[in-house]
C-alpha positions as CSV (number, residue, x, y, z in Angstrom):
1,M,-85.0,92.0,9.2
2,I,-86.4,88.6,8.1
3,K,-84.4,88.8,4.9
4,Q,-81.2,89.5,6.7
5,T,-81.9,86.5,9.1
6,V,-82.5,84.1,6.2
7,L,-79.4,85.2,4.5
8,S,-77.4,84.6,7.7
9,T,-78.8,81.2,8.1
10,I,-77.8,80.3,4.4
11,F,-74.3,81.5,4.9
12,A,-73.9,79.6,8.2
13,L,-75.1,76.4,6.5
14,L,-72.8,76.9,3.6
15,F,-69.8,77.4,6.0
16,F,-70.8,74.3,8.0
17,N,-71.0,72.2,5.0
18,A,-67.6,73.5,3.8
19,G,-66.1,72.6,7.1
20,Q,-67.6,69.2,6.9
21,A,-66.3,68.4,3.4
22,Q,-63.6,65.8,3.4
23,M,-60.1,66.7,2.5
24,Q,-59.2,65.6,-1.1
25,V,-56.5,62.9,-1.2
26,R,-53.5,63.8,-3.0
27,Q,-51.1,61.1,-4.4
28,D,-48.0,63.2,-3.6
29,W,-49.1,63.3,0.1
30,V,-49.6,59.4,0.0
31,E,-46.2,59.0,-1.4
32,Y,-44.7,61.2,1.3
33,V,-46.3,59.0,4.0
34,E,-45.0,55.9,2.3
35,S,-41.5,57.3,2.4
36,Y,-41.3,58.5,5.9
37,H,-43.7,56.4,8.0
38,E,-40.9,54.0,9.0
39,I,-38.9,56.9,10.5
40,A,-42.0,58.2,12.2
41,V,-42.7,55.0,13.9
42,R,-39.1,54.6,14.9
43,E,-39.1,58.0,16.5
44,M,-42.4,57.2,18.2
45,E,-40.7,54.3,19.9
46,R,-37.7,56.3,20.8
47,A,-39.1,59.5,21.9
48,G,-42.9,58.9,22.6
49,I,-44.3,61.2,19.9
50,P,-47.3,59.7,18.0
51,A,-46.3,58.8,14.4
52,S,-49.5,60.2,13.1
53,I,-48.7,63.6,14.7
54,K,-45.1,63.7,13.2
55,L,-46.2,62.6,9.7
56,A,-49.2,65.1,9.7
57,Q,-46.8,67.9,10.8
58,G,-44.4,67.0,8.2
59,L,-47.1,67.0,5.5
60,L,-48.4,70.5,6.5
61,E,-45.1,72.1,7.3
62,S,-43.2,70.9,4.2
63,N,-46.2,70.4,1.6
64,A,-45.3,66.8,1.4
65,G,-41.6,67.5,1.1
66,K,-42.0,70.0,-1.8
67,S,-41.3,73.2,0.0
68,D,-38.0,75.2,-0.3
69,L,-37.0,74.3,3.2
70,A,-37.6,70.6,2.7
71,S,-36.1,70.4,-0.8
72,R,-32.9,72.6,-0.2
73,A,-32.4,72.2,3.6
74,N,-34.1,68.8,4.4
75,N,-36.0,70.9,7.0
76,H,-39.5,69.4,7.1
77,F,-40.7,71.0,10.3
78,G,-39.6,74.6,9.9
79,I,-37.0,74.4,12.7
80,K,-35.2,77.6,13.1
81,C,-31.5,78.1,13.9
82,G,-31.8,79.4,17.6
83,G,-28.9,80.5,19.5
84,D,-27.1,77.0,19.9
85,W,-27.1,75.9,16.2
86,Q,-23.5,75.3,14.7
87,G,-24.4,73.8,11.5
88,K,-25.4,75.1,8.0
89,T,-28.1,77.6,7.8
90,Y,-30.8,78.5,5.2
91,E,-32.2,82.1,4.9
92,K,-35.8,82.5,4.1
93,K,-38.6,85.1,4.7
94,D,-41.3,83.6,7.2
95,D,-42.9,85.5,9.9
96,E,-40.3,87.7,11.4
97,Y,-40.4,91.6,11.0
98,D,-37.9,94.4,11.7
99,E,-38.6,97.4,13.8
100,N,-40.2,99.2,11.0
101,G,-42.7,96.3,10.4
102,K,-41.0,95.0,7.2
103,L,-40.7,91.2,6.6
104,I,-37.1,90.0,7.0
105,E,-35.4,86.8,6.3
106,S,-35.3,84.1,9.2
107,C,-32.5,81.6,9.8
108,F,-33.5,78.0,9.4
109,R,-31.4,74.8,10.0
110,V,-29.9,72.8,7.3
111,Y,-29.9,68.9,7.8
112,K,-27.8,66.3,5.9
113,T,-30.9,64.0,5.6
114,A,-34.6,64.1,6.2
115,E,-34.3,61.5,8.9
116,A,-32.0,63.8,10.9
117,C,-34.7,66.5,10.8
118,F,-37.3,64.0,12.1
119,V,-35.0,63.2,15.0
120,A,-34.3,66.9,15.6
121,H,-38.1,67.5,15.7
122,S,-38.4,65.0,18.5
123,E,-35.6,66.6,20.4
124,F,-37.1,70.1,19.9
125,L,-40.3,69.0,21.6
126,R,-38.3,67.1,24.3
127,D,-36.0,70.0,25.0
128,P,-35.8,70.4,28.9
129,K,-35.9,74.2,28.3
130,K,-39.5,73.8,26.9
131,V,-40.7,71.2,29.4
132,E,-43.3,73.7,30.6
133,R,-44.8,74.0,27.2
134,Y,-44.5,70.6,25.7
135,G,-44.0,68.4,28.8
136,P,-47.7,67.7,29.4
137,L,-47.9,66.2,25.9
138,F,-45.7,63.2,26.9
139,R,-48.1,62.3,29.6
140,L,-50.7,61.6,26.9
141,D,-51.2,58.1,25.3
142,V,-49.5,58.0,21.9
143,T,-52.7,56.7,20.3
144,D,-54.6,59.8,21.4
145,Y,-53.7,61.9,18.5
146,R,-56.6,64.4,19.0
147,R,-55.4,65.5,22.4
148,W,-51.8,65.6,21.1
149,A,-53.0,68.0,18.3
150,Q,-55.0,70.2,20.8
151,G,-52.0,70.3,23.1
152,L,-49.6,71.4,20.3
153,K,-52.0,74.2,19.5
154,R,-52.3,75.3,23.2
155,A,-48.6,75.1,23.6
156,G,-48.2,77.7,20.8
157,Y,-46.4,75.4,18.4
158,A,-48.0,77.3,15.4
159,T,-49.6,80.6,15.0
160,S,-52.6,79.3,13.0
161,G,-55.8,79.2,15.1
162,T,-57.1,76.1,13.2
163,Y,-53.8,74.2,13.5
164,A,-55.3,71.4,15.7
165,E,-58.2,70.9,13.3
166,K,-55.8,70.7,10.3
167,L,-53.7,68.0,12.0
168,I,-56.7,65.9,12.9
169,E,-58.1,66.3,9.4
170,V,-54.9,65.2,7.7
171,I,-54.6,62.2,10.2
172,E,-58.0,60.9,9.6
173,T,-58.0,61.5,5.8
174,Y,-54.8,59.6,5.3
175,E,-55.5,57.1,8.1
176,L,-52.1,58.0,9.8
177,H,-53.5,56.9,13.3
178,K,-52.9,53.2,12.2
179,Y,-49.1,53.9,12.5
180,D,-49.6,54.8,16.2
181,R,-50.2,51.1,17.0
182,M,-47.3,49.7,14.9
183,S,-43.8,48.9,15.8
184,T,-40.5,48.8,13.8
185,V,-40.6,45.0,13.9
186,E,-44.0,45.0,12.0
187,I,-42.8,47.3,9.3
188,E,-41.3,45.5,6.3
189,S,-40.8,46.2,2.6
190,P,-43.3,44.8,0.0
191,D,-41.1,41.8,-0.8
192,G,-40.9,40.8,2.8
193,V,-37.4,41.6,3.3
194,V,-36.6,43.9,6.2
195,K,-34.9,47.1,4.9
196,T,-31.3,47.3,6.2
197,D,-31.4,51.2,6.7
198,A,-35.0,51.3,8.1
199,L,-34.5,49.9,11.6
200,R,-32.8,51.6,14.6
201,I,-32.7,51.4,18.2
202,N,-31.0,54.1,20.3
203,D,-30.0,55.7,16.9
204,V,-28.0,52.5,16.1
205,R,-28.9,50.6,12.9
206,Y,-29.8,46.9,13.2
207,V,-31.3,44.0,11.0
208,L,-33.6,41.2,12.1
209,A,-32.5,37.5,11.5
210,S,-34.5,35.2,9.4
211,P,-35.3,31.7,11.0
212,N,-32.1,29.7,11.5
213,E,-30.1,32.4,9.8
214,T,-26.3,32.5,10.9
215,L,-24.3,35.7,11.8
216,A,-22.0,34.8,8.8
217,E,-24.9,35.0,6.5
218,I,-26.0,38.2,7.9
219,A,-22.6,39.5,7.4
220,R,-22.7,38.5,3.6
221,R,-26.1,40.1,3.0
222,T,-25.2,43.4,4.8
223,D,-21.7,43.5,3.4
224,I,-20.3,44.0,6.9
225,A,-17.3,42.0,8.2
226,L,-18.2,39.2,10.5
227,R,-15.6,40.3,13.1
228,N,-17.3,43.7,13.3
229,L,-20.7,42.1,13.9
230,L,-19.3,40.0,16.6
231,Q,-17.9,43.1,18.1
232,Y,-21.1,45.0,17.8
233,N,-23.2,42.1,19.3
234,E,-21.3,41.0,22.5
235,G,-23.8,38.1,23.2
236,L,-22.8,36.4,19.8
237,T,-19.6,34.5,19.8
238,D,-19.8,32.3,16.8
239,G,-20.5,33.2,13.2
240,N,-21.9,29.8,12.5
241,Q,-24.5,29.6,15.3
242,Q,-28.1,29.8,14.1
243,L,-30.2,32.6,15.2
244,S,-33.9,32.6,16.2
245,E,-36.3,34.4,14.0
246,G,-36.6,38.2,14.7
247,A,-33.2,38.3,16.7
248,I,-31.7,41.9,16.7
249,V,-28.2,42.0,15.1
250,Y,-26.7,45.4,15.1
251,I,-24.6,46.6,12.1
252,Q,-22.8,49.3,13.9
253,P,-21.5,50.0,17.3
254,K,-24.0,50.5,20.1
255,R,-24.0,53.6,22.3
256,S,-22.5,54.1,25.7
257,S,-26.0,54.9,27.2
258,Y,-29.7,54.9,26.3
259,R,-30.8,58.1,24.6
260,G,-34.5,57.4,25.1
261,R,-36.6,58.7,27.9
262,Q,-36.5,55.5,29.9
263,T,-33.7,55.5,32.7
264,W,-34.3,52.2,34.2
265,H,-35.1,48.6,33.0
266,D,-36.8,46.1,35.3
267,V,-35.4,42.8,35.0
268,R,-37.9,39.8,34.3
269,E,-37.5,36.2,34.6
270,N,-34.7,34.6,32.4
271,E,-33.4,38.1,31.2
272,T,-29.7,38.6,30.9
273,M,-27.5,41.6,30.6
274,A,-26.6,40.7,27.1
275,G,-30.3,40.6,26.1
276,I,-30.9,44.0,27.9
277,S,-27.9,45.3,25.9
278,Q,-29.5,44.2,22.7
279,Q,-32.9,45.6,23.7
280,Y,-31.7,49.1,24.2
281,G,-28.8,49.4,21.9
282,V,-26.3,50.0,24.8
283,K,-22.8,48.5,25.1
284,L,-22.6,45.6,27.4
285,S,-19.5,46.7,29.1
286,K,-21.2,50.1,29.8
287,L,-24.2,48.5,31.3
288,Y,-22.0,46.5,33.7
289,K,-20.0,49.5,34.8
290,R,-22.9,51.7,35.2
291,N,-24.6,49.2,37.4
292,R,-21.5,48.2,39.5
293,L,-21.5,44.6,38.2
294,V,-18.7,42.4,36.8
295,E,-19.1,40.1,34.0
296,P,-20.4,37.4,33.9
297,Q,-22.7,38.3,36.8
298,E,-26.4,38.5,36.1
299,P,-29.0,40.4,38.0
300,A,-31.9,38.8,39.8
301,P,-35.6,39.0,38.6
302,G,-37.3,42.1,39.8
303,Q,-33.9,44.2,40.0
304,R,-33.5,47.5,38.2
305,I,-30.7,48.2,35.6
306,K,-29.7,51.7,34.9
307,L,-29.6,52.5,31.2
308,R,-28.1,56.1,31.1
309,G,-26.4,58.5,33.6
310,G,-23.9,58.0,36.2
311,K,-23.1,54.9,38.2
312,V,-25.7,53.6,40.6
313,K,-25.0,54.1,44.4
314,E,-23.4,51.0,46.1
315,K,-26.7,50.5,48.1
316,D,-28.6,50.5,44.7
317,R,-26.4,47.8,43.2
318,P,-28.6,45.0,41.7
319,A,-28.9,41.8,43.6
320,L,-27.2,38.9,41.8
321,L,-29.1,36.0,40.2
322,E,-26.9,33.4,42.1
323,D,-27.9,34.8,45.4
324,F,-31.5,34.7,44.3
325,K,-31.2,31.1,43.3
326,K,-29.8,30.1,46.6
327,E,-32.6,31.7,48.5
328,Q,-35.1,30.0,46.3
329,A,-33.4,26.5,46.7
330,P,-35.6,23.8,48.3
331,V,-34.6,23.0,52.0
332,D,-33.2,19.5,52.6
333,P,-35.6,17.9,55.2
334,D,-32.7,15.9,56.7
335,W,-30.4,18.9,57.1
336,L,-30.9,19.1,61.0
337,I,-29.9,15.3,61.3
338,K,-27.0,15.6,59.0
339,D,-25.6,18.6,61.0
340,T,-26.1,17.1,64.4
341,E,-24.9,13.5,63.6
342,P,-21.3,13.0,65.0
343,T,-18.7,12.4,62.2
344,T,-16.3,10.6,64.6
345,P,-17.1,8.3,67.6
346,P,-16.8,10.0,70.9
347,V,-13.6,9.9,72.8
348,K,-13.5,8.1,76.1
349,E,-11.9,10.0,79.1
350,N,-8.8,8.2,80.8
351,P,-9.8,6.9,84.2
352,P,-8.3,8.6,87.2
353,L,-5.0,7.6,88.6
354,N,-6.4,7.0,92.2
355,P,-9.9,5.4,91.8
356,K,-12.2,5.8,94.8
357,P,-13.7,2.7,96.2
358,Q,-16.9,1.7,94.3
359,T,-20.2,1.6,96.2
360,P,-21.7,-1.8,96.0
361,T,-24.9,-1.9,93.9
362,I,-28.2,-2.9,95.5
363,P,-29.7,-5.9,93.8
364,E,-32.7,-5.2,91.7
365,T,-35.0,-7.7,93.4
366,V,-35.2,-7.7,97.2
367,P,-37.0,-10.4,99.2
368,Q,-40.1,-9.1,100.8
369,N,-39.6,-10.8,104.2
370,K,-35.8,-10.5,104.3
371,P,-34.1,-7.2,105.6
372,V,-31.4,-5.8,103.5
373,T,-27.9,-6.1,105.0
374,Y,-25.6,-3.3,104.2
375,P,-21.7,-3.3,104.6
376,E,-20.1,-1.6,107.5
377,T,-18.7,1.1,105.3
378,R,-22.2,2.4,104.8
379,A,-23.0,2.5,108.5
380,T,-23.3,5.8,110.3
381,N,-24.0,6.9,113.8
382,N,-27.7,6.5,114.9
383,V,-28.5,4.7,111.8
384,P,-29.7,1.1,112.1
385,Q,-27.8,-1.4,109.9
386,N,-30.9,-3.1,108.6
387,R,-33.3,-0.9,106.5
388,P,-36.7,-1.7,105.3
389,P,-37.3,-1.5,101.5
390,V,-38.2,2.0,100.4
391,K,-41.8,2.2,99.1
392,P,-42.6,4.6,96.2
393,D,-44.3,7.9,97.2
394,P,-47.9,7.9,95.9
395,R,-48.1,11.7,95.8
396,P,-47.5,13.4,92.5
397,L,-44.0,14.5,91.6
398,E,-43.2,18.2,92.3
399,E,-40.6,20.2,90.5
400,D,-37.4,20.8,92.5
401,P,-37.0,24.7,92.6
402,F,-33.1,24.2,93.0
403,G,-32.5,21.5,90.4
404,E,-33.6,20.4,87.0
405,P,-37.3,19.9,86.3
406,P,-38.6,16.4,86.5
407,V,-38.7,14.5,83.3
408,V,-42.2,13.6,82.3
409,T,-42.7,10.6,80.1
410,P,-45.2,11.1,77.4
411,P,-48.1,8.8,77.2
412,T,-47.4,5.6,75.2
413,N,-50.8,5.7,73.4
414,P,-50.6,8.1,70.5
415,T,-53.3,10.7,70.3
416,T,-54.7,11.7,67.0
417,N,-54.0,15.3,66.2
418,P,-56.8,17.2,64.4
419,P,-56.2,17.7,60.6
420,V,-54.6,20.9,59.8
421,S,-56.4,22.8,57.1
422,K,-54.2,24.1,54.3
423,P,-54.5,27.7,53.6
424,E,-56.1,28.5,50.2
425,N,-53.7,29.8,47.6
426,S,-53.3,33.5,48.3
427,P,-53.9,35.9,45.4
428,A,-50.7,37.2,43.5
429,R,-49.3,40.3,45.1
430,P,-50.2,43.5,43.1
431,V,-47.4,45.2,41.2
432,Y,-47.2,49.0,41.3
433,H,-45.2,51.4,39.0
434,T,-44.1,55.0,40.0
435,V,-44.8,57.5,37.2
436,Q,-41.6,59.1,36.1
437,K,-40.9,62.1,33.9
438,G,-42.1,61.3,30.3
439,D,-44.2,58.3,31.1
440,T,-47.5,57.8,29.4
441,L,-50.2,55.1,30.2
442,W,-49.3,53.5,26.7
443,N,-45.5,53.2,27.5
444,I,-46.3,51.8,31.0
445,S,-48.7,49.2,29.5
446,Q,-46.0,48.1,27.0
447,R,-43.4,47.8,29.8
448,Y,-45.5,45.5,31.9
449,N,-47.1,43.6,29.1
450,T,-50.7,44.9,29.7
451,T,-53.2,47.3,28.3
452,V,-54.1,51.0,28.9
453,D,-57.7,49.9,29.8
454,A,-56.4,47.3,32.3
455,I,-54.4,49.9,34.1
456,Q,-57.4,52.3,34.1
457,K,-59.7,49.6,35.6
458,L,-57.1,48.7,38.2
459,N,-56.8,52.4,39.3
460,N,-60.4,53.5,38.9
461,M,-59.3,56.0,36.2
462,D,-61.9,57.8,34.0
463,N,-59.2,59.4,31.9
464,I,-55.5,58.9,30.8
465,N,-54.0,61.7,32.7
466,I,-51.3,60.7,35.1
467,K,-49.0,62.7,37.4
468,L,-45.3,62.6,38.3
469,G,-44.7,60.4,41.2
470,Q,-48.1,58.7,41.1
471,Q,-48.4,55.2,42.1
472,L,-50.2,53.1,39.5
473,R,-51.1,49.5,39.9
474,V,-50.2,47.7,36.7
475,Q,-50.9,44.0,37.6
């Protein structure tokens, strides 16, 4: 019994040490990563799948591009035909059996390029028909490759019971997680020149301008006609204008709508429709039409621009920048005076044709010891002709209920008003984001120029899980 226990312990230790042994680095796997990491990062930006996960899956599924499917069908992820595939196919025995339990050939898709397969892999995971299986993955942060690997295993992506552990091991051995924090702008070729065929937005190829480079110079280095570049980039009108460093220049026509998960764009200060068109690779005319705007109208900051789908409703039409500027314009302090001052002198009325006899005016000063003598025209029955001077009534003036209220003259001595304390600067109003389908904390943090940790602190979150429709404070 003791001997059996000792042997069991030894085997357990051997198994543990074997599991902890680090995977041996293979040169062909390193070369595979070098060849396809740009596509993986680009798909991460477009579809929200971590670049590390895509590269690790490609390495395992295709044996670094050396499998029959990868070399003959450009199929790096073992994607089968399915019922809606209309392209070329490749038959190969995999994991399907007939009714007698005999292994039979399976139908796999054939792609023209490896890049097309990488894109198809993203669309496979984002298929609306599979949202119940893979939908929860897109609520994870793209830098959380461990939970992505475990989520793929739970969703039944592969039959292997150790699929998640294999993915994590490959990612950490080849340091693939570093690509989860990169962007296509940061990826350049060794000589410092951005590769023409390595950059895409919305499945549209583009290049980045060098400092002070002109559109004509880009036309020469890309071997594309200048008139075509002017047509593809609506915001550019002159081939000789100098572009800022890193400016996006499309070298093929943009799409009619955005193919990514994002449906809306929140307009920031100084953003234009042309800039939004360049940012998402969507034709400018389609953006205007979809949002019920007319060139050259510009949306006001804080408005939402629809990137894909049908037209917005009339009530959801973005407010215009010109109206926003009018509301924000400073008020002229003299506007009341200017509006009330007469522009022309008042017109005097014509005197009546039959004027009435004027009543003689009483002199301002009346002698104290001499009675006032009134004309006979002012005499009335039982009224003496001589009247004493009228003395002012010492009682306070009362309001006449049937006439206008008495006019009270303010005191001549000015009174000193107490100083009015100015309110302290109020804190900035918080900004909230409603979680939409496919949102992750990482994508939300990038949209609002913040970090995942900052959003978690603002919302007292102890994990990165978010729910559809959840209100998150982002600023």
